N, C-alpha and C positions, 0 to 999 in steps of 0.2 A: 559467559555471555550475559550483557544485560541492555533488557529493554527499554526504552526511554519516551517518552512523552516525550516529544519536543513542541516547548510554547514562550520562545522568542528563538530568534536568531542569530546567529553569529556567523563572519566572513567562512570558520570552516565546514561549520552545518553547511550555510547555504555551497561552497565548492562541491561539500560530498552531495549533497541532491542533484544539483545539475552534472555529476558524473551518474547518476546511478540516474536520469533522466536521459543523457547522452548512451547510454546503455540501452535503456529501453525504448525509446520509440527510434522509429525508421526515416521519418523527416524531424531534421534537426527541428529541436525549438529549443529556446531560450527562456530560463523562467524571470522574472523581473524579481528584482525588490521588493516592487508591492505585491504581484500576488503571491512570493511566499511569505511575508508579515501575512497579509488576508490570513490565506493556508493556518499560520500559528494562531493567529490572533481565532479563528474562525472558533464558536462554540460547537458549531457542527462536525468541522474536520478535524477530525485526530494523527497527524503526523509521527509514528513511530521511527524510531531509529535504532540496528543493532550494534554494540561496540563487544570488540574483545574487552581483555582486559589491563592491555595497554593505551586504552582510548582512540583505541579505529575504529574506525563506523564500516562498520561489514554490509548492513544492506537497511531496507528502509520499506515500507506498508502504512496507506495511507485507510484511514479510515471516515468514511462519512457515513453522518444521520441522518436520516429525514424521516417527516411525516407523511403518510398519503390517507387515503378518503379508506382505503384497507388495514391500515396501521402503519406503526413503527416499522424502518427499515433499516438497512446497511447494505453500505456498498466498501467493498474491499481493493481499493487502488492502487496500481504501481507498487506492485511486490517488486522487489528488485537487490540483487544482493549484489555484491565485487568479484568479477571474477576472482580474484586472488581468495576466494574464502568458499568458493561455491563448490557444489559435496559434501560440506560438513552441516545440516543440515538446521543453517539459520534459516533458507526460507520456508519450510514447515514449522521453525520454532515462531517464525513474523506471525506465518502466520495463524499460528495455537491460540500466540498472545492475542491478536487481533477477536479471534473470536471470542477468547472469556473477557474480553472487553467488552464487546457487546451484549452478553451475558449481563450485566454487568450497569448494561445501559435499557432495558428491556425491550430488547430487539423482537419483533417476531418474526423478522424472515433478514439473513444475509444475503447476498449474494456476489460473482464478480464473473467477469469472462475474464477469455485467456486465450491469443492466439493460437491457432491448430501444431503452429510452429512449434511452439514452447510445452517441451514432449517433458520435461522436468517437470514442470509444474502442471501441466495435464496430469502425469501422472502422481504426483500428490493432493491434490483438489482432491480425487475423490478417498485417498486413503485417508484425510482427514474427517470427513462426511459431510464433501459435499457430494450432491446429486446432479448429473450434464441435464440442462432442462433442453426441451424442446421448442424455442421459439426463436422468431429471429434479432436480432440486437442489428439498429439501422444508427447513422448517426450524420448529423448534420454541423459543419463549420459552420458559427455563426462569423464574422468578422466589422 
């Protein structure tokens, strides 16, 4: 397996990303070409894809890095592995890759969220060093 940072979109990559989004979200969402182009062009957002030896795209992870008044922070977003490849440790390798990546960026704090229904993911994160934070996460959809 190889993990590559994506800086250029191809039709195959766009199709794979949409497939992963479909696996990830409960409300249908179509990632526009504009959104995906902005993602891969952003200096603060980092999209990584996991490939097998025959160039099949197995999974993805996104890392966002930003500054706040309390330091440089990062979030892991959109961790998803294709159904065909689940149970092979690919999600863990993607997360480990993200951890090593943010270490090279002098990040003080790495965070992520995971829905309680994602049993495997919620077992993975403490195993690789994350601790559960006692906080409430709120969201607001801006249209």
